[in-house]
C-alpha positions in Angstrom: 20.3 -16.0 -3.9 18.7 -15.1 -7.2 19.8 -12.2 -9.4 17.4 -9.4 -9.8 16.4 -9.2 -13.4 13.2 -7.3 -13.6 11.0 -4.7 -12.0 7.2 -5.1 -12.3 5.2 -2.0 -11.8 1.6 -1.4 -10.9 0.2 1.7 -12.4 -2.7 3.4 -10.6 -1.4 4.9 -7.3 2.1 3.6 -8.0 3.4 5.2 -11.2 0.9 8.1 -10.9 -1.6 9.2 -8.3 -4.5 8.6 -10.7 -7.4 7.7 -8.5 -8.9 10.7 -6.6 -8.4 13.4 -9.2 -8.3 11.1 -12.3 -10.4 8.0 -12.4 -12.9 9.3 -9.9 -13.5 12.5 -11.9 -13.7 10.6 -15.1 -16.3 8.2 -13.7 -18.4 11.2 -12.6 -18.1 12.9 -16.0 -19.3 9.6 -17.6 -22.2 9.3 -15.3 -23.3 12.9 -15.9 -22.9 12.5 -19.7 -25.2 9.4 -19.5 -27.8 11.4 -17.6 -27.3 9.4 -14.4 -27.5 11.1 -10.9 -24.7 9.0 -9.6 -21.8 10.9 -8.0 -18.7 9.3 -6.4 -17.4 11.5 -3.6 -13.8 11.2 -2.5 -14.9 9.3 0.6 -17.2 6.9 -1.4 -14.5 6.3 -4.0 -12.1 5.3 -1.3 -14.6 2.6 -0.3 -15.1 1.5 -3.9 -11.4 1.0 -4.3 -11.8 -2.3 -2.4 -12.7 -3.7 -5.8 -10.3 -3.6 -8.7 -11.4 -3.0 -12.3 -13.7 -0.2 -13.5 -16.5 -2.3 -14.7 -16.3 -4.4 -11.5 -16.2 -1.3 -9.4 -19.5 0.0 -11.0 -21.2 -3.3 -10.2 -19.9 -3.2 -6.7 -21.3 0.3 -6.3 -24.7 -0.8 -7.6 -24.8 -3.8 -5.3 -23.6 -2.1 -2.2 -24.5 1.6 -2.4 -27.2 2.0 -5.1 -29.3 -1.2 -5.0 -32.5 0.7 -6.0 -31.1 1.3 -9.4 -32.4 -1.1 -12.0 -30.0 -2.1 -14.7 -31.5 -2.3 -18.2 -31.9 -5.8 -19.8 -28.6 -5.3 -21.6 -26.8 -4.7 -18.2 -23.4 -5.9 -19.4 -23.5 -3.6 -22.4 -24.7 -0.7 -20.3 -21.8 -1.1 -17.9 -19.3 -1.6 -20.7 -20.5 1.6 -22.5 -20.2 3.6 -19.3 -16.7 2.3 -18.8 -15.7 3.3 -22.4 -17.0 6.8 -21.7 -15.1 6.9 -18.5 -11.9 5.8 -20.3 -12.4 8.5 -22.9 -12.7 11.2 -20.2 -9.7 9.8 -18.3 -7.4 9.7 -21.3 -8.5 13.2 -22.3 -7.2 14.3 -18.8 -4.0 12.5 -19.4 -3.4 14.1 -22.8 -4.0 17.5 -21.2 -1.1 16.7 -18.8 -3.3 16.8 -15.7 -1.9 13.6 -14.2 1.9 13.6 -13.7 4.1 10.7 -12.6 4.6 10.4 -8.9 7.8 11.9 -7.4 10.9 9.8 -8.3 9.1 7.5 -10.8 10.8 8.8 -14.0 14.2 8.8 -12.2 13.8 5.2 -11.0 12.6 4.0 -14.4 15.6 5.6 -16.1 18.0 4.3 -13.6 16.6 0.8 -14.0 16.8 1.0 -17.8 20.4 2.2 -17.7 21.3 -0.6 -15.2 20.0 -3.2 -17.6 17.0 -4.3 -15.6 13.9 -5.4 -17.6 10.7 -3.5 -16.9 7.0 -4.5 -17.1 3.6 -3.2 -16.1 1.2 -5.4 -14.3 -2.2 -3.6 -13.7 -5.9 -3.9 -13.8 -6.5 -0.7 -15.7 -7.0 -0.7 -19.5 -4.1 -0.9 -21.9 -5.3 2.5 -23.4 -5.0 4.1 -20.0 -1.5 2.8 -19.5 -0.2 3.8 -23.0 -1.8 7.3 -22.7 -0.3 7.9 -19.3 3.1 6.8 -20.3 3.0 8.7 -23.6 2.0 11.9 -21.8 4.7 11.6 -19.1 7.6 9.8 -20.7 7.2 10.9 -24.3 7.0 9.1 -27.6 9.8 6.6 -26.7 7.9 5.3 -23.6 7.8 1.8 -25.1 11.6 1.7 -24.9 11.2 1.5 -21.1 8.7 -1.4 -20.9 9.2 -4.9 -22.3 5.7 -6.1 -21.4 2.4 -4.3 -20.7 0.1 -6.7 -18.8 -3.1 -4.8 -18.4 -6.9 -4.9 -18.2 -8.8 -8.0 -19.3 -5.8 -9.9 -20.6 -6.3 -12.3 -17.7 -9.7 -13.6 -16.4 -9.2 -12.6 -12.7 -8.0 -9.2 -11.6 -6.1 -8.3 -8.5 -6.0 -9.5 -5.7 -5.7 -12.6 -7.9 -2.1 -13.2 -9.0 -3.0 -13.8 -12.6 -1.7 -10.5 -14.1 1.8 -10.9 -12.5 1.9 -14.6 -13.5 1.1 -13.6 -17.1 3.7 -10.9 -17.2 6.4 -13.2 -15.9 5.4 -15.9 -18.4 5.8 -13.4 -21.2 9.3 -12.6 -20.0 10.3 -16.2 -19.2 11.2 -15.1 -15.6 11.0 -16.9 -12.3 9.3 -15.0 -9.4 12.6 -15.0 -7.5 14.2 -12.9 -10.3 11.6 -10.2 -10.0 10.8 -7.3 -7.7 7.2 -5.9 -7.7 6.2 -2.3 -6.9 2.6 -1.7 -5.7 0.5 0.8 -3.7 -2.5 -1.2 -2.3 -3.4 -4.2 -0.2 -5.0 -5.8 -3.2 -1.8 -5.4 -5.1 0.2 -6.9 -2.2 -2.1 -10.0 -2.2 -1.6 -10.3 -6.0 2.2 -10.2 -5.7 2.3 -12.7 -2.9 -0.1 -15.0 -4.7 2.3 -14.9 -7.7 5.1 -15.9 -5.3 7.3 -12.9 -6.0 9.4 -12.6 -2.9 10.4 -9.0 -3.0 7.7 -6.3 -2.8 8.0 -2.5 -2.4 4.9 -0.5 -1.5 4.6 3.2 -2.1 1.5 4.4 -0.3 -0.9 7.1 -1.2 -3.8 9.0 0.4 -6.3 6.2 -0.2 -4.0 3.3 0.8 -1.9 4.6 3.6 -3.7 2.7 6.3 -4.2 -0.6 4.5 -2.7 -3.9 5.5 0.6 -4.4 3.7 1.7 -7.6 5.5 4.3 -9.4 3.3 5.8 -6.2 1.9 9.6 -5.9 2.0 9.7 -2.1 2.1 7.0 0.5 2.6 7.7 4.2 1.7 5.6 7.3 1.2 7.1 7.8 -2.3 10.0 6.7 -4.4 11.5 10.2 -3.8 14.4 12.1 -5.2 17.2 14.4 -4.0 14.8 17.3 -3.5 12.0 15.2 -2.0 13.4 12.3 0.1 11.4 9.2 0.8 10.0 8.6 4.3 10.4 4.9 5.3 7.3 3.4 7.0 8.8 -0.1 7.2 12.0 -1.7 6.0 15.3 0.0 5.0 16.8 2.1 2.2 20.3 1.0 3.3 21.4 4.6 3.9 19.9 6.1 0.8 17.6 9.1 1.1 15.2 7.8 -1.6 14.5 4.5 -3.5 17.5 3.7 -5.7 18.3 0.7 -7.8 21.2 -0.1 -5.5 18.8 -0.2 -2.5 16.4 -2.4 -4.5 19.2 -4.8 -5.4 20.3 -5.0 -1.8 16.8 -5.6 -0.6 16.2 -8.3 -3.2 19.4 -10.0 -2.3 18.6 -10.1 1.4 15.1 -11.4 0.7 16.1 -14.1 -1.8 19.1 -15.2 0.3 16.8 -15.9 3.2 
């Protein structure tokens, strides 16, 4: 049985419910600002979430839902500029405090830090999005929580590829068996499994609730707290009413002992 040394967190949908009322809105504002008639409804955006990465998601949209649109000759630059505009709108929303952390996230981060666990982020979103979210929700000392921020284009292949998790563990000199990953989506689950991390907790959201989480060790509706307990969809909290460090240690011990 390996000792649990680190928690690796996804961001969008895991630390904060950023997609429907955050990224989607920011994309639409960027499209309007650029004079485009594109509009991503809640339903369409749910389908676009099959692809990770903002630039990749826009290309997927054009290929599958708006094939009549002709990209200009400098198509890569056009997409990149749209994505920069979207990031600006998204970070403005974060700075205005419009996107809080999900229930129980700050408690769990603080408990992990106090317990001596190492923390890292492993996400496909941009480093600017991560830092602005954490600054707006955790305050100016947010960097004291996280040892490594693995984000954006730091690796060539985004989730469901395992690259971002592999990179984070390499930076921390950790073996997969010493880690526990926390995700919210099927693509995230595939990424974690590909990185050979044996213990995986999924906290679902409105977009991902019905996805295939085969391979997850624990599935809950939220991390929860004393005033808002977790609902367990699969797995066990070992008697706790919400996700605790003690429950995660027990879970990790059972998985790695097997």
